[in-house]
N, C-alpha and C positions, 0 to 999 in steps of 0.2 A: 504493499500499500504505499502511495506517495505521501510525502509530508503534507501537501496541499490537501489531499483527501482526508488525512488524519485531522488536520485543523478544521476543516469543514464539518467533519463528524463531531468534533468536540464543541464547536459553536452552534451544532444543530442546523446547519445550512447544507444538507447533504448533496444537493445538486449544483452547488455553486461551481465546482470545478468543470461541470459540463457546459457551463455558459461562458467560460473565459474566452472563447474564440468567437463569440457572438456580438461582442462590444468593441467598437473602435476606440483605439487609445490616442487621446491628445495630450493629457496630463494625468499624473497619478490621482488627483482628486475627482477629475471628471470620470475617469476610468472606473474607480471604485463605486462612485455614486451610481452611475449607469448600470454597473454590474449588479449592485444590491437592488436597484429599482427592478430591473428585469427578474431577479430571483423572487422579489416580493410579489410582482404581478403574477408569476406562475404559481406561487404558493397560494395566493387568493383564488386563482382559477381552479386550482385542484380542490380547494375547500368548497368553492361554489358548486362544483360538479358533485361532490360528496353530499351536500346538503339538498341538492335537486334529487339525487337518487333516493336519499333518505326520506324526502317529503311525501313520496307516494303519488306523484302526478300520474294519471293514466297516460298522457301524452305531454311532453314539455311544450309550452307555448310562449311566445313573446309578445311584447306590445307593438313590434315592429308592423306597420300597415294595418293595424287594428281599426276596424270600422266602427266609430263611436256614434253613427247616425242614429241607431235605434235607442240611444241612451238619453234619458231626461235626467239631469243632475239637480239635486236639491240646492237650496240657498247655502246650506252648511258646508258644501264642498264642491269644488269644480274639477275639471279634468286634471289640471296641473297639481292640485292638492291630492287627488287620488293617486295619480302615477308617481308622484314624489314619495309616496309611502310614509309621509309624515304622520298619517293617522295611526300607523303602528307604534310609533314612539309614544304617541298619546293614549295608546290602548283603547282606540275607538273602534267601533264595529262598522262593517259595510254590508248592506243588504241589497242583493241584486235580484229584483223581482220583475216578472213579467213573461211575455210570450215564449213559447218553446222555440228553440232554435235560433234565438236572436243574439247569441254570442255571450250569455252569461258565465258559462263554464270556461270559455276560452278567456274572457277577462279575469276571472278569478284565478285561473291557472297562471296567466301571464303575470299577474301581480305577485302570486306566490313565487314564480320563477325569478322575478326581479328582486324579491326579498332575499332569496337565496344567493343571488349574485352580490347582494350587499352584505352577506355574511350572516344573515338572520336564519333562525331555524323556523321551518314551516311543517305543519301536519295537514295533509290533504286526505279527506275521506269523503266518498260518496255516502249520503245519509243512510241508505239501506245497508250498505256494507258496514258502516260504522255500528249501526244498531245491532246488526247480527253478530258482529264481533264483541260488542259489549255484553250481550246476552250469553255468548259462548264463555266469555271470560268470568262473568258473574256466576254461571253454573259450576265453574271450576274453582271459584273463589279467588280469581285473579284479576277482577276488574279494576282494582286500585293500581296495579302495575300499569295498565293501559292508560287509566286516567293520568298517572304520573308522567307517563311518556307524552301524552298530548299536552299536558301542562307545562312541559319544558319548552314548547314552541313559542316563538314570538307572535306567529300568525296561524291561527287554526281555521281551516277552510272546510265548510260542510257543503257539499254540492248536491244539487237535485232533491232538496227537501220538497215534498208534497207529491211525488209521483206514486208512492206506494204507502198506505196507512200503516201505522205501527201498532203492535200489541200494547197493552197497558204497561207491561214490564218494560219493553223496548222504549216507550215513551218516558217512563220514569227514569230509565238509565241515561237516556240522552239529555233529559232535563238536569240530572245531576252533573254531567260533564260540563254543560253549558253554564251552570251555576258556579262551578268551581273556576271556569275561565273568566267569569264576569269580573272586569276591571283588573284583571291580571294579565291578560293578553288580548290582542285583536282578534275578532272573529269576522270571516267573510262567510255569508250564506247565500246560496243561489236557490230560487224557488220560482216555480211557475204558478204558484197560488197567491192570491191577494191575502193580506193577513186575516181578513175576516173568515176565511176558509181553512186556516190552519188548524182549526178544531177537528176538521175531517181527518187530518193526519194523525193528531195526538189523541183524539177521542175523549178528552177531558177538558171541559171549559175552564176550570180553575188552574190546571196545569199549563194549559195553552196561554192563558192570560199572564201567568207568572213568567213563563219563558219569553213571551213577546216583550214584557217589561224589561228583562234583562238585556235582549239583544238590541232593542231599539233605543234604550237609554245609552247615551254617548254614541249613537249610530247615525249612519248616513244611508238614506234610502234612495237608491237608483232605480228608476223605472224603465223597463225595456218594452218596446212595441214594435209592431211591423210584422212582415212576413218571415218566416223561417228561412235563414240562410241556406240550410240544407235543401229545403224544398225548392228554393230559387235556383240553386245549382242543379238539382236533378232536372228541373223543367228546362234549363238552358242546355244540358246535355242531350235531353231528348229532342229538343228543337234542332240541335246541330246534327244529330243522327237521323233526322227526318221523321221521328216518331211522333204520334199524336199527344195531345195533352191528357193528363190524368183526369178522370171523371170521379168525383167524390159522390158516393151514393148516400141518400137519406135513409135508407133502409137499414135493417140489422146486418151486422157483419157475419159472413159465413166462413 
């Protein structure tokens, strides 16, 4: 082992010796500064990639070219305030509510990915998968471990709340997780249901009211409207291939 490699190991900058040829030399101070800047940049990139992997995103998304046209912002936050992620520092919540297919999951994932790029911990769960896992852990006496893991995140994302109703126990477990997160971390929730219909998911009026009170307090509600991006893309592809339009039946599905 070379002396340089030994020193790098001692100072815990293991890849520094691999970067020595990637920086041009003008003077000692400039060379050392640029070398350390490059090493720091690569270290941060490795950390971000690790955080993105740990977050549990189904597919990594970014804010590049994201279409904000379906989004109506409240007075409490604007586009810059949202994408800067300052709300995470303030432990505020963001609720993305509205039509199916209008970009809610994409936006939540992109915000989570950016948080990881900034060195923050993110926990991403689809609502049904989270409640299933909570119930499984509860039956094994291990739900506290999962709640502790979620509690370590700076940003907790619950996606697709409202697609499938929960059992009473699953509702109680999800309420418990959100209660523990309240004012300790930021939460992003995506839902296709307006708040007045959340009782259809949780099945308990008092629990639903208490849960809404926690997520809406210190929260920003973004409304999504318009036609589904996926539906528009499918229609465009059919048009390009010369196929006809989809016909939506008013009768029962078979």
